[in-house]
N, C-alpha and C positions, 0 to 999 in steps of 0.2 A: 191772230185774226184768221177766221175760217176762209179758205180759198173759195172764190166765186166760180160758178160753173161757166162754161164757154157760152158766149152770146152777147147780146146788146143790152146794156143796163144803164139806168141813170148814174151819172158820175157821182162819186163820193169824195169827200175832202181828202181821203187817203190816196186818191188817184192823181191828185194835182202834180206831185213831183214827177210822176211818170209822163203825164200829159206834157209838162214843160220840156222834158227830155225829148219827146217825139217832136214837139214844136221846133226845137232848136235844130234837130236833124233835118227837118223838112223845109224850113223857111229861113231866108237870110235876114228878114225883118220880123223877127219872132215876137209873139205876145209874151208878156211877163207873167210871172207867177201871180202877181196881184190882179192882173186882168182876168185870168182864169178863175181865181177865187171870187172876184166880183161877180162874174157871170154865174158861178155856181150858187151864189147867195141871192141872186136877183130872181124874184118871183115871176118876172116876165121874160125868163130865159129858160132854155132847155139845154142841158149838157148830157150827152150820151157817150158811153165808151163801148168799144168792142173788146171783149175779153177772150183770150185764147191761152189755154194752159195756165190759167190764173194770172195772166199778165195783160195789161192794156196794150193793144197794138194799133188802135186808132180811136178817133173821137170826132164829135161834131158839136158845135155850139151854135144855137139859134136863139134869136130874140124876137119878141113880137110887141107890136103896138096895135091895139084893137084887132083888126082882121088882116093885118099885114105882117108877114114873118120874114126875117132876114137870116140867111145862113151867114153867120159871122166868121166862122172858122171851121175847117175840116181838114184832117190829116190822117194818113195811114203810113206806118213805117214802110220805107222803101222796099224791104224784102217781102212785104205782104201785099204789095200793089198788084193790080190786075187780077184780083181774086174775088171781086165783087163786094169788098168790105165797105168802100165809100158808098156804093150803090145801096147797100143794105142800111147803112147809117142814114142816108138821105130818105129812103123809103120809110124808115122808122120815125123820123121827124115828121114826115107827112102824115103818118098814122096818128101821131100825138096831137097834131094841130088841125086835123081835118074838120073837127066839129065847129071851129070858129074862124078859120082862115079862108080868105078869098085868093090869096096869092103868096108865093114864096119868091124872094129876091136874093140875089147874090152878085158879087163881082169876082172876076177871075183875071189873072194876068193874061194879057193878049197873047203871049207866047206859050201859054200852057195848053197846048193842043189836046193832050189826053184828057185833061179836066173838062175842057170845052166840049169834047166829044161825049164824055160821060153825061154832062148836064143836058146836052142836046138830046141824047138818047132817052133821058128821063122826062122830056117834055119842056125843058126850059128854052125860052126864046131870047135871042139877042134883042135888047131894047135900047141900048145906048152905049156910050163910050166916055170914060173919064180920062182925059189926057194927063199923063205923068202922075197918075194916082199912086203907084207903087214906087218905093225907093229901095236902093241897095239890091239890085240895080233899078234905075228909073225905068218905068214901063207903064203903058196905058192899061186901064182896066176895062174889060168888057162887062157891061151890066146885062144880067140875064134874069128873066122872070118866068115863073110857071104859074099859070092861072088855074085855079082849082074850081071844079064844078061844085056848087053848093048843093048839099044834100036835101 
């Protein structure tokens, strides 16, 4: 298979094994391979990967219902964090959905201060709290929403 150039691209089936590896490195309560495959095949889902030197180093999964988009999963390998990769992935999702979406929603662990800071800097606002939403360890989820201006 030909090596892909560096950049952000729609995920391919051949990326799933690497995405699962990253998921396991980043989360204690990781998605399964089947969950990623299901998202990849869902016509109401967007899955993007960040390629560097021919290798997936980060990804984002978003799903939508009508004009509402949810960021279902996002991760970047620890050694590539704080380099703007998650920001670029989220910005690309926004480009992809701008023609039909009114808002983007997500939830984040209450203790994940760096992610909360990133989302806030991108215009996401805290809109709620889900108590004990996360497991392994148990932690509250902060609900955040970014309202998009319709074109």
